[in-house]
PATIVEX-717900 format. One record per residue (C-alpha): residue in one letter; x, y, z. Coordinates in steps of 0.05 Angstrom, whole numbers, plus 32768, in hexadecimal, padded with zeros to 4 digits. Layout:
N
AXYZ;...
This chain:
990
X7B8375A47F39;X7BA7757A7F08;X7B9275327F02;X7BB074F97EDA;X7B7674CF7EC9;X7B7274917E97;X7B4474907E5D;X7B0F74637E81;X7B0274987EB3;X7AC174B17EBB;X7ABA74E07EED;X7AD775207ECA;X7AB875407E91;X7AF175487E53;X7AE6754D7E0C;X7AFF75137DE8;X7B28752C7DB0;X7B3A74D87D93;X7B13749B7D9C;X7B33746F7DCE;X7B3574257DD8;X7B1C74037E19;X7B4B73FC7E4D;X7B5B73BA7E63;X7B2E73AB7E9B;X7B4C73867ED3;X7B4373717F1F;X7B7673AD7F3D;X7B4C73E47F4B;X7B7E74247F51;X7B6E745E7F82;X7B9B74917F64;X7B8C74B77F20;X7BDB74BC7F16;X7BEA74697F23;X7BA974667EF5;X7BCD74967EBE;X7C0974657EC3;X7BE074237EC2;X7BC0743B7E83;X7BF874507E60;X7C1E740F7E71;X7BDD73E87E57;X7BD974127E1A;X7C1F74067E07;X7C1373BD7E10;X7BDC73B47DEC;X7BE773D97DAE;X7C2D73E97D91;X7C0C74197D65;X7BE874467D91;X7C1074707DC7;X7BF074707E13;X7BC574A67E21;X7BBB74D67E5F;X7B9275177E75;X7B9675547E9C;X7B5F75637EBF;X7B5375AA7EE9;X7B2475AC7F1B;X7B2875FC7F2E;X7AED75FB7F66;X7AE875B67F77;X7A9B75C27F71;X7A9575B57F22;X7AA7758A7EED;X7AEC75777EE2;X7B0E75937EA3;X7B3675627E82;X7B7175687E54;X7B85752F7E25;X7BCA751D7E29;X7BE074E47DF8;X7C2974C07DE7;X7C3674A37D9A;X7C4C74607D96;X7C66745F7D50;X7C84748A7D1A;X7C44747D7CF1;X7C2074987D29;X7C5074D87D34;X7C3D74EB7CE4;X7BF274D97CEE;X7BF6750A7D2E;X7C1D75387D03;X7BE975417CD4;X7BB175477D09;X7BDF757A7D35;X7BE375A77CFC;X7B9B759B7CE5;X7B8C75BE7D2D;X7BA975F67D13;X7B8F76257CDE;X7B9675FE7C9C;X7BCC761B7C6A;X7BDE76087C24;X7C1D75F77C1B;X7C2B75D27C59;X7C5475F27C95;X7C9675CB7C82;X7C9775E27C35;X7CA9762A7C51;X7CF9762E7C4B;X7CFF76787C49;X7CD776A17C7B;X7CDF76EB7C9A;X7D0776E77CDD;X7CD8770E7D15;X7CFF771D7D53;X7CE3770E7D98;X7CFC77377DCE;X7CDE770F7E0B;X7CDD76C27E06;X7CDC76937DCB;X7CA576777DB2;X7C90762B7DC0;X7C6576057D84;X7C1E76087D9B;X7C1B764B7DC0;X7C0376887DAF;X7C2B76CF7DAD;X7C1E77117D9E;X7C55773C7D90;X7C5D778A7D76;X7C7A77977D36;X7C9277E07D2A;X7CBF77D67CEC;X7C8177ED7CB5;X7CA477C67C80;X7CA677817CA4;X7C5B77907CBB;X7C4A77947C6C;X7C7177577C59;X7C4A77357C8C;X7C11774D7C7B;X7C20773A7C32;X7C3576F47C40;X7BF276F07C67;X7BCB77097C27;X7BF776CE7BF8;X7BD676997C23;X7C1C76907C46;X7C1176A27C8B;X7C5376897CAE;X7C9276B47CBF;X7CCD769D7CF6;X7CC776AC7D40;X7D1376B17D59;X7D2376CE7D9F;X7D51770A7D9E;X7D9977027DC2;X7DA877327DFE;X7DD3776E7DF1;X7E1577577E05;X7E2E77767E40;X7DEB77847E5C;X7DCB77637E96;X7D82773D7E7B;X7D64773F7EBE;X7D7377917EC7;X7D54779E7E77;X7D0B77AE7E75;X7CDC77A07E3A;X7CDC77E77E28;X7D2B77E57E1A;X7D2677A67DF0;X7CED77C17DC5;X7D1C77F97DB8;X7D5777D27DAF;X7D3177A47D76;X7D1877E27D57;X7D6677F87D49;X7D7377BC7D28;X7D7A77A47CDB;X7D8C77717CAE;X7DD477537CC2;X7DD577797D07;X7D8B77557D12;X7DA277157D00;X7DDF770C7D2A;X7DAE77217D62;X7D7F76E67D57;X7D8876A47D77;X7D8B766A7D3A;X7D55763F7D56;X7D0D765D7D54;X7CC776507D47;X7CA476477D01;X7C6276787D16;X7C2176797CF2;X7C0976C77CEF;X7BC976C07D12;X7BB277017D0B;X7BCF774E7D04;X7BA377887D25;X7BCE77CC7D1B;X7C1877BA7D30;X7C0577787D57;X7C12773D7D3E;X7BF376FD7D58;X7C2676C47D50;X7C1776747D5D;X7C5476467D5E;X7C5D760E7D2B;X7C9B75EF7D28;X7CE075F57D38;X7D1176157D05;X7D5E76257D00;X7D7A765E7CD8;X7DA7764F7CA1;X7DB076837C6D;X7DA176CF7C71;X7D7276E57C30;X7D5E77227C31;X7D78775F7C6D;X7D3B778C7C68;X7D07776B7C7C;X7D3177377C8F;X7D2276F47C75;X7D5176B97C80;X7D53766D7C61;X7D39763A7C9D;X7D3575F47CA5;X7D0A75D27CCA;X7D1F75A57D07;X7CFE756A7D1D;X7D0875447D60;X7D4175117D69;X7D2374C87D62;X7D1774B07DA9;X7CFC74717DC9;X7CAD747A7DD9;X7CB4743D7E04;X7CEE74507E2E;X7CDF74597E7A;X7D0B748D7E8E;X7CE774BC7E5A;X7CA474A47E70;X7CB374AF7EBB;X7CD474F37EAE;X7C9375047E85;X7C6D74F17EBD;X7C85751C7EEA;X7C7F75527EC2;X7C3875487EC1;X7C37753E7F0B;X7C5975837F16;X7C2D759E7EE4;X7BF275847F01;X7C0B759B7F4D;X7C1275DF7F37;X7BD975E57F0E;X7BB875E37F50;X7BC0762A7F61;X7BC5764D7F1C;X7B8D76517EF0;X7BAE76747EBB;X7BD476307EB3;X7B90760E7EA6;X7B82763A7E6C;X7BC5762F7E4D;X7BB275DF7E4E;X7B7275EC7E27;X7B8B761B7DF7;X7BCB75F27DE6;X7B9C75B07DDB;X7B7575D77DAD;X7BB375EC7D7E;X7BDF75B57D87;X7BB375787D93;X7BC2753E7DC6;X7C02753E7DE6;X7C41751C7DE0;X7C8675167DFA;X7CA3754D7DD3;X7C61757E7DDD;X7C63756A7E28;X7CA7758E7E31;X7C9575C77E08;X7C5475D17E28;X7C7B75D27E69;X7CB176037E56;X7C8476317E38;X7C5676387E6F;X7C88764A7EA0;X7CA8767F7EC0;X7CEC76757EB0;X7D1776A27E88;X7D2176A67E46;X7D69768A7E3C;X7D46764E7E61;X7D0E76417E34;X7D4276547DF8;X7D6276177E0C;X7D2775E47E0D;X7D1575FE7DC9;X7D5475ED7DAE;X7D5375AD7DD1;X7D4875767D9A;X7D5975387DC8;X7D1675317DED;X7D2D750D7E2D;X7D5D75477E35;X7D26757C7E23;X7CFB75577E51;X7D24755B7E8D;X7D3075A97E80;X7CE975B47E83;X7CE7757D7EBF;X7D1375BA7EE0;X7CE975F77ECD;X7CAE75D97EE9;X7CCD75C47F2B;X7CE076107F35;X7C99761F7F25;X7C7875F77F57;X7CB0760E7F8B;X7CA0765A7F73;X7C5176437F7B;X7C5676287FC2;X7C7E766E7FD9;X7C4976967FBA;X7C1676667FDC;X7C3976718026;X7C3F76C08014;X7BFA76C38002;X7BE276968043;X7C0676C18076;X7BE877048059;X7BAE76E3805A;X7BB776C580A9;X7BCC770D80BA;X7B91772F809D;X7B59770B80BC;X7B7D770680FC;X7B83775480F3;X7B35775780E6;X7B287725811F;X7B49774B814D;X7B27778D8139;X7AE377708140;X7AF177538185;X7B0877978196;X7ACA77BB817A;X7A9D7785819E;X7AC2778D81E1;X7AB677D981DF;X7A7577CF81C2;X7A6577A0820A;X7A8C77D58236;X7A63780B821F;X7A2477EB8228;X7A3E77D58273;X7A55781F827D;X7A9A78008291;X7AC078328257;X7AA4786B8234;X7AB4787C81E8;X7AF3789981CD;X7AD178DA81C7;X7ABD78DC8211;X7AFC78C78226;X7B2978FE81FC;X7AFF79338214;X7B0079158260;X7B5179138257;X7B5B79608238;X7B2D797C8277;X7B52795C82A6;X7B957972828B;X7B7A79B7828C;X7B5C79B782D2;X7B9B79C782F1;X7BA37A0782CB;X7B5C7A1F82C4;X7B5D7A5582EE;X7B9F7A7182D1;X7B8E7A60828D;X7B747A9F8267;X7B2D7AA58251;X7B317AAC8205;X7B627A6A820D;X7B1E7A468237;X7AEF7A57820D;X7B197A4581CF;X7B287A0081F1;X7AD779F88200;X7AC37A0081B5;X7AF279C981A0;X7ADD799A81D5;X7A9379A581BC;X7AAD799E8176;X7AD2795F8188;X7A91794281A3;X7A6E794E8167;X7A9E7932812B;X7AAE78E8811A;X7AE778C78132;X7AFA78B080E2;X7AFD78F580C7;X7B38791F80BD;X7B1E795E80E4;X7B0F79308128;X7B6279268121;X7B73796E8118;X7B477982814D;X7B5D794B8181;X7BAE79638172;X7B9779AA8177;X7B7479A381BA;X7BB7797881D1;X7BDD79B081C1;X7BAF79DE81ED;X7BA679BC8225;X7BEB79A78230;X7C0B79ED8232;X7C1D7A048275;X7BF17A468273;X7BFA7A7282AF;X7C2E7A3882D5;X7C707A6482E7;X7CA77A41830B;X7CC57A608342;X7CFC7A898339;X7D397A998362;X7D497AE2837A;X7D8A7AD583A1;X7DBF7B00837B;X7DF67ADB83A7;X7DD57A8C839F;X7DD97AA18356;X7E1F7ABB834D;X7E367A82836D;X7E157A598338;X7E317A7C82FE;X7E727A77831B;X7E757A328321;X7E657A2982D8;X7E897A5D82B2;X7EC97A8182C7;X7ED37AC882AD;X7E8F7AE38287;X7E857B1C82B5;X7E5E7B428282;X7E247B09827D;X7E257AFC82CE;X7E207B4A82DE;X7DDE7B4C82AB;X7DC07B0D82C9;X7DCA7B2A830D;X7DAD7B6A82F5;X7D757B4182E4;X7D667B16831E;X7D727B5E8349;X7D347B828323;X7D0D7B3D8327;X7D177B468378;X7D007B8D837A;X7CC47B848353;X7CB97B4B8370;X7CA97B26832E;X7CD77B0C82F3;X7CD07B2782AA;X7CE97B178265;X7D237B318247;X7D4B7B248202;X7D967B1D820B;X7DBC7B1381D5;X7E057AEC81E6;X7E397B0081B2;X7E7C7AE481A3;X7EB37AB8817F;X7EAC7A6E8186;X7EB07A4581C4;X7EB17A7D81F1;X7E727A60821B;X7E347A7D81F5;X7E097A4781F7;X7E1F7A288231;X7E117A61825D;X7DC37A668252;X7DC37A298274;X7DEB7A3E82AF;X7DC17A7A82AC;X7D7F7A5082B6;X7DA37A2782F2;X7DA37A6E8313;X7D647A8A8305;X7D427A428314;X7D267A4382D0;X7D147A0B829C;X7D427A0B8267;X7D3279FE821B;X7D657A0681E3;X7D577A078197;X7D837A17815E;X7D6B7A458123;X7DAF7A4080FA;X7D997A4380B6;X7D4B7A3C80CB;X7D2A7A518082;X7CE27A3F809B;X7CB37A7180C1;X7C897A3A80D9;X7CBD7A228103;X7CB57A62812D;X7C667A758122;X7C547A2C8112;X7C277A1180D5;X7BDF7A1C80D0;X7BB179E380E8;X7B9879D6809E;X7BD679B88087;X7BE6796C8096;X7C16795E80C7;X7C1979AC80E0;X7C3A79BA8122;X7C3E79F38152;X7C7F7A208151;X7CBA7A1B8174;X7CA87A4681AE;X7C627A1D81BC;X7C8E79DA81BD;X7CB879F781F2;X7C847A0A821D;X7C6479C3821B;X7CAB79A78221;X7CBC79D4825D;X7C7B79D1827B;X7C837A20829A;X7C6F7A5B8277;X7CB97A84828F;X7CF07A56827B;X7D2F7A76825E;X7D357A648211;X7D737A6681EB;X7D707A7481A5;X7DB37A58818E;X7DD77A79814D;X7DAA7AB38140;X7DDA7AD0810C;X7DD07A9780DC;X7D837A9D80CE;X7D767A848083;X7D457A9F805D;X7D207A718028;X7CDA7A678000;X7CB77A5E803C;X7CBD7AA68058;X7CF87ACD8084;X7CF97AAF80CA;X7D2A7AF880DE;X7CE37B0D80D4;X7CB77AE880FD;X7CED7AE48136;X7CDC7B2C813B;X7C9D7B1F815C;X7CB47AEB818D;X7CEF7B1C81A6;X7CCE7B5C81A9;X7CBB7B6781FB;X7C7E7B9681E1;X7C647B6281B3;X7C6C7B1681D3;X7C427B248205;X7C0B7B1281D0;X7C307AE281A7;X7C0D7AC58173;X7C167A7B815C;X7BFD7A5E8113;X7BE87A1E8132;X7BC67A348173;X7BAD7A748157;X7BA87A93819A;X7BD37AC681BB;X7C0D7AA281EE;X7C2E7AD28222;X7C7B7ACD8219;X7C847B0D823D;X7CA77AEC827C;X7CD37AC18253;X7D1A7ACF8257;X7D387AC88210;X7D8A7ABE820B;X7DA47AC081BC;X7DEC7AB681A4;X7E0C7AC3816C;X7E4B7AC28150;X7E477B0A8126;X7E1B7B3A8134;X7E1C7B6080F9;X7DFF7B2680E1;X7DBD7B288106;X7D887B5F80DE;X7D857B9E80FB;X7D3B7B9D8112;X7D447B59813A;X7D8A7B768156;X7D5F7BAC816D;X7D3A7B878198;X7D6F7B6881B9;X7DA67B7681F3;X7DE67B5F81DF;X7E197B49820A;X7E5F7B3E81E5;X7E8C7B0581FE;X7ED37B1E81E0;X7EFA7AD181FB;X7F297ABC822D;X7F717AD58230;X7FA17AA18245;X7F9F7AA98297;X7F4F7AA0828D;X7F5A7A5F8263;X7F8A7A458296;X7F537A4882C9;X7F1E7A2E829C;X7F4B79F38290;X7F5C79DF82D9;X7F1A79F382F9;X7EE579DA82C4;X7F0179B7828A;X7F40798382AB;X7F0B797382DB;X7ED2796082AF;X7F007939827C;X7F22791682B5;X7EDD78FE82CF;X7ECB78F08288;X7F0978C1827D;X7F0C789E82C1;X7F4978BB82DB;X7F5678C1831F;X7F7A79098334;X7FB378E1834F;X7FC378C1830F;X7FD578F482ED;X7FED794182F3;X7FF2797982AF;X802579B482C8;X800B79F582B8;X804679F78283;X802479CA8262;X7FDF79E68267;X80017A2B8254;X80297A0D8214;X7FEA79E581FB;X7FC37A2E8207;X7FF77A5581E3;X800F7A2281AB;X7FD27A01819B;X7F937A1F81AF;X7F907A6C81AA;X7F4C7A718196;X7F247AA181B9;X7EF67A6881D8;X7F067A2B8200;X7EE579F281D1;X7F2D79E881B0;X7F4F79E281F1;X7F1C79B3820F;X7F26798481D1;X7F72798781D4;X7F6879788224;X7F3A793C8219;X7F67792481E8;X7F9E79278217;X7F7D7903824D;X7F6778CE8218;X7FAF78B9820C;X7FC078B6825E;X7F8078898261;X7F9C7852822D;X7FE1785D8246;X7FC6784E8291;X7FA178108278;X7FD877F88252;X800877FF828D;X7FD377CF82B8;X7FD0779F8280;X802177938282;X8023779582CE;X7FE5776382E2;X8005772282CD;X804A773582EC;X802B774B8329;X7FFF770A8330;X803876E38323;X805776FC8359;X801E76FE8384;X801476B18377;X805A76998393;X805676C783D2;X8015769F83DE;X8032765B83D6;X807176708403;X8038768F843D;X8016764E8431;X805576258441;X8066764E8477;X802C764B849D;X802C76008498;X806A75F784BA;X8063762384ED;X802176128505;X801B7611854F;X801F75C88577;X7FE475CA85B0;X800175A485F0;X7FC475A4862B;X7FAD75E98630;X7FEA760F861B;X8000762085CF;X8043761F85C4;X8065763D8579;X80A976388564;X80CA76738541;X80B8766484F8;X806A7669850C;X807B76A58537;X809F76C484F2;X805F76AE84CE;X803276DB84F8;X805F771184F5;X805F771484A9;X8014770684A5;X8005773D84D9;X8039776884AD;X8005775A846B;X7FC877648498;X7FD977AB84AA;X7FF777C28466;X7FAE77A88447;X7F8777D28476;X7F4F77A78472;X7F51776D84A7;X7F66777C84F4;X7F9D77668517;X7F77773E8545;X7F607710850B;X7FA576F38513;X7F9876D5855E;X7F5276B4853D;X7F7B768D8510;X7FAE76788542;X7F74765B8565;X7F5176408524;X7F7F762184FB;X7F48760984CD;X7F39765184B7;X7F78766784A3;X7F77764F845B;X7F2C76788450;X7F4E76B78474;X7F9476AE844B;X7F6F76B18409;X7F4376EE8416;X7F827713842E;X7FA376FC83E8;X7F6C771B83C2;X7F64775883E2;X7FAE776183DD;X7FAC77568390;X7F7777848388;X7F9B77B983B3;X7FDD77A9838C;X7FC077B48349;X7FA277F68355;X7FE278118375;X800177F38336;X7FDB78258309;X7FDC78558340;X80267856834D;X802C786782FF;X802278AF82FF;X801F78D282BA;X803D791582B6;X802B79448282;X80627983827A;X806B79AC8240;X80AF79808232;X807A79468221;X803979618204;X804E795B81BB;X8043790481C9;X7FFC791A81E1;X7FE3794E81AF;X801979528178;X8040798C815A;X802B79D5816C;X7FFD79F3813D;X80107A3D814E;X804F7A5B8154;X805F7AA4816F;X80427ADD814C;X807A7B078157;X80A07B05811D;X80D37B338132;X80F17B4C8172;X80FA7B8C8154;X80D07BA4811A;X81057BB780E3;X80F07BFB80B4;X80B27BF9808E;X808E7BC280BC;X805D7BCD80ED;X80397BA2811F;X7FE67BAC811E;X7FAF7B8A8142;X7F777B668125;X7F397B4A813A;X7F1C7B028118;X7EDF7AD9812D;X7F0F7AAF8152;X7F277AE68183;X7F5C7B188175;X7FA47B12814F;X7FDB7B39813F;X7FF37B4980F5;X80347B6D80DB;X80247BAC80A1;X80667B9C8079;X80837BD98043;X80BF7BDC8017;X80D57BFE7FE7;X80D57BDF7FA0;X80EF7C117F65;X81047C597F79;X81037C907F3E;X80F07CD07F2A;X809D7CC77F2B;X80967C827F35;X80737C8D7F6D;X80417C5A7F78;X802B7C1B7FA8;X801C7BCF7FA1;X7FF27BAA7FD9;X7FF17B5D7FDA;X7FE57B31801B;X7F9A7B17800C;X7F787B65801E;X7F2E7B758016;X7F107BB07FF6;X7F157BDD8036;X7F577BCB8047;X7F6F7BE28004;X7F4D7C218007;X7F6E7C2C8050;X7FB37C23802E;X7FA07C5A7FFE;X7F867C858035;X7FC77C788058;X7FF17C898026;X7FCE7CC78013;X7FD57CDD8060;X801D7CC08062;X80317CEB802C;X80157D2B804F;X80387D188090;X80767D10806C;X80707D518045;X805F7D75808A;X809F7D5280AD;X80D07D4D8076;X80C37D83803D;X80FD7D6C8012;X80E97D25801A;X80D97D0D7FCF;X80CD7CC37FE9;X807F7CB47FD6;X80897CDC7F97;X80C27CB17F80;X80BC7C707FA0;X80937C347F86;X80807C107FCB;X80687BC67FD4;X80377BBB8011;X80287B788032;X80047B528063;X80247B14807D;X7FFA7ACE8079;X7FE17AE1803E;X7FB37A9A8035;X7F8E7AC48073;X7F5C7AF58050;X7F5F7B388077;X7F357B6E806A;X7F137BA480A4;X7F267BF680AD;X7F4B7BF680ED;X7F987BE580C7;X7F987C3480AF;X7FC17C5180E8;X7FF37C1780DF;X7FFF7C1A8099;X800C7C5C80A3;X803B7C5580D2;X805C7C1A80A1;X80617C508068;X80817C85809C;X80B67C5980B9;X80C97C458073;X80C97C908055;X80F77CA68093;X81227C66809B;X810F7C5F80E3;X80EF7C1D8103;X80BB7C258131;X80BC7C20817F;X80CB7BDC81A2;X808D7BB981B6;X805C7BE78197;X80177BCE8178;X7FDC7BF9815F;X7F9F7BF78145;X7F6C7C2F8125;X7F497C4C80E8;X7F617C8980CB;X7F3E7CC080A2;X7F597CE78064;X7F757D22809C;X7F8D7CF880D0;X7F587CEF8102;X7F5A7CA98121;X7F0D7C7F811F;X7EFB7C4F8153;X7F047C01814E;X7EE67BC88162;X7EF77B888193;X7F247BB081BB;X7F227B7081E9;X7F3D7B3C81B2;X7F727B6A819D;X7F8C7B7981E9;X7F8D7B2E81F4;X7FB37B2681AD;X7FE57B5C81C4;X7FF17B3B8207;X7FFF7AF781DF;X80347B1981B7;X80507B3E81F4;X80457B8881D9;X80537BB5820F;X80317BF281EE;X7FF27BF881CC;X7FD67C3081A4;X7F867C3681A7;X7F577C688192;X7F3A7C9681C4;X7EEE7C8B81B8;X7F027C3F81CE;X7F1E7C578216;X7EE97C3F823B;X7EDF7BF98212;X7F277BF2822D;X7F187C0F8275;X7EE27BD9827A;X7F117BA3826F;X7F227B7282A9;X7F697B8482CD;X7F917B3D82BA;X7F7A7B51826B;X7F9B7BA78271;X7FD77B7D82A4;X801F7B9C828A;X7FFC7BC0824F;X80127C0C8241;X7FDD7C288219;X7FD07C6881FB;X7F8F7C8581D9;X7F927CB7819A;X7F677CE38178;X7F977CF0813A;X7FCD7CCF811B;X80067D07812C;X7FFE7CE98171;X80107C9C8158;X80467CBE8132;X806E7CD98173;X805A7C9B8191;X80777C6B815E;X80AA7C8F8134;X80AE7CD48164;X80ED7CBE8188;X813C7CC38197;X81617C8B8176;X817D7C7E81C2;X81377C7281DA;X811B7C4981A1;X814D7C2081B2;
């Protein structure tokens, strides 16, 4: 603590720097050290005009040891001040000549804080020339230099600049640039010592730069600054200084470093006076450098004291916050330690009394209890590992890392459903019903699942299989997995492997790693609780490959029926039987799956849905689900078949129904908003009408109330009319029986309450009727109001294809599509036969175009030997929709037909589309995507399709509603296509 003591105080041990006269004794006893100090200062001022008041800092760090006293003296006269200057300067290393004789000094930049008189400051000097000049000055018995604070670089935030950056900036400044960055007011500093590039400075007095003398090293002329004259007896200055002392005393209670500053300061500067008190407070505060520089530049003693008081007050607040933080943390730590000790004592007491076992015993009991239901079904090698680990757990210390590893390992081993299988459903009819409830179409998938159930029923046990569902997005590959699990009465687990690049996600980590975890299959078995779940592995065609191995190769063991009966996870390190698990994988492009992995799967292709199937799905599934999700009743909205058909044809041509579902949700959201807006507009009007009707009814009841005479009841016509109206109201409401009317007649007192209930009921029903009555109709005419402009337009560009144009059929990831092959003659001349290809075609299609041209030359030579069309014509072949990349071999026969049509100047037969790969000899090879291409042809209103003969079986397997209304020809050679497309009479072609 800091205490202010008078010179007569004998309780503190201190070193007296000057002899003090005896204080005036009086009858008044001061109990407060601060009051004693104030009294002594006043008494000294009155008794001796030549001797100023004197006070001391007394620090008591421990409370038990002796107090340390630091003397504080305020001089009272100018002569004494001059005497003090000589004493204070003698407290520092004496030099000859005196410090005030130095009018030209070396300028030292200070990057962080200014140097105050009486304080040490070590600085680092990187400039070798400046360092040599300082050493030379010290040798010449002139160990003085000017220390000036460096200004912040313009445009920078001083709070964000680090010390290393400031020193780097100083090293790059020289001469005039350095002088411009220095503050004008600094400190005359005595060079105490030089060790390497470290220079120790001691501040003496204030300086102001007046003129540049030398640039390298920077030498300047200075003026020595003195404080402005002030009245030593001014009560305001005294009060301000005592407040500074009082605040410093409070701060010194919490910081031993500040007490060291006080002792060091008095050793080198001598006694305190008002100016030095201000310097001392500013120097040891934690203020920033600009605030300290402001104190240094201030020559008015009173203003300097005020600035210092602000800084030490801030320091006091910081000390209080620091103390509160330290106290809070100490309380928290002590509270936690106390709680921990009490818990340990409680455990020891319970253990001694036999009320509780230790952690290891409790864990072992928990693991054994968890294993007990499946102990008989658990494989022997797994039981052996569990017993060994339980024994090992008892020998380990709970604080060791191996204990946690063993505990986690046992947790996983005992949590798995060893030999626990769910009861499967072998009822084929029930399974078929469940599959039809969730999905429309997908006959191939449903048939395969029913076959699986039939085999299990005949064998009496189930088996695991690996099925891969391939098809474009949105056709229901992922959602049908959950339906299959429900139909089989199996647990369902899904995980996606799209972008998976770490083998440990499948095979698990080694237990030696920190944070090791089993693979996805072990996590699946723990999650579902059975050993025969249905596992859906999503996006298996998008497996990644990284530095952690190849997950596709790791999947080989998982999806191989011959190997997964002994699947080995790296974490468990015991074989797991996955032979009863039904794996269902999904993929968009089968070609992206590695061949060894694809060989282990049974691929079922889901081509997509035709328009009729989409209509059924929208009506039976999507619309119903969306309507319930939006809170709309069926009687509030009607979406016509024409609107759904237009939505499918013009907005949602994708093979799947995901986009169709989004558009239906968009329609119903807009309908919900329209219904709510109508209800809010109608509610105030309906409420007003009902209030008027209620008031009129009450007036009528009051006028037509019955008059009772003796035992007879007589009513006038108005009352009877009122009763009839009331009866009609009750009947319309349907909530109050007619006989209530008699009760109202016999008991008039009950009538108002009954009338109020009827009115509220009527209001609610009329409000609902208002919303219900506004039925929203969505038709093809107003469909654009709900979903905007159509996205797709008619794929059919020509009603009748011109010469050189043929319609082809293509497969895309989103389903089938039709595209035209267009050929035109650019230039004709002897020997100018060539071809130019556009339409963003891939390499395969470009090769198909060259093959088609060669085959077309041969066919034309056979049909019309005298026709030199291809030899003398430069042709341009284009496939529209140039922004869409196109590739594939199945456009070969379409290109040949386009060339032949142009060469023979004969258009292709009307409503004809074709697809097929052709060889140089004119053979037609099989193609893929038969269903998608057939759907695309139906959408474009094509009546005749030409397929390769090798795809006849694929076409026959299609549903009847897909093939309906189509004339299909299967060909082996191009000559057959020529006869179908161009070998017609002119009249027949029309």
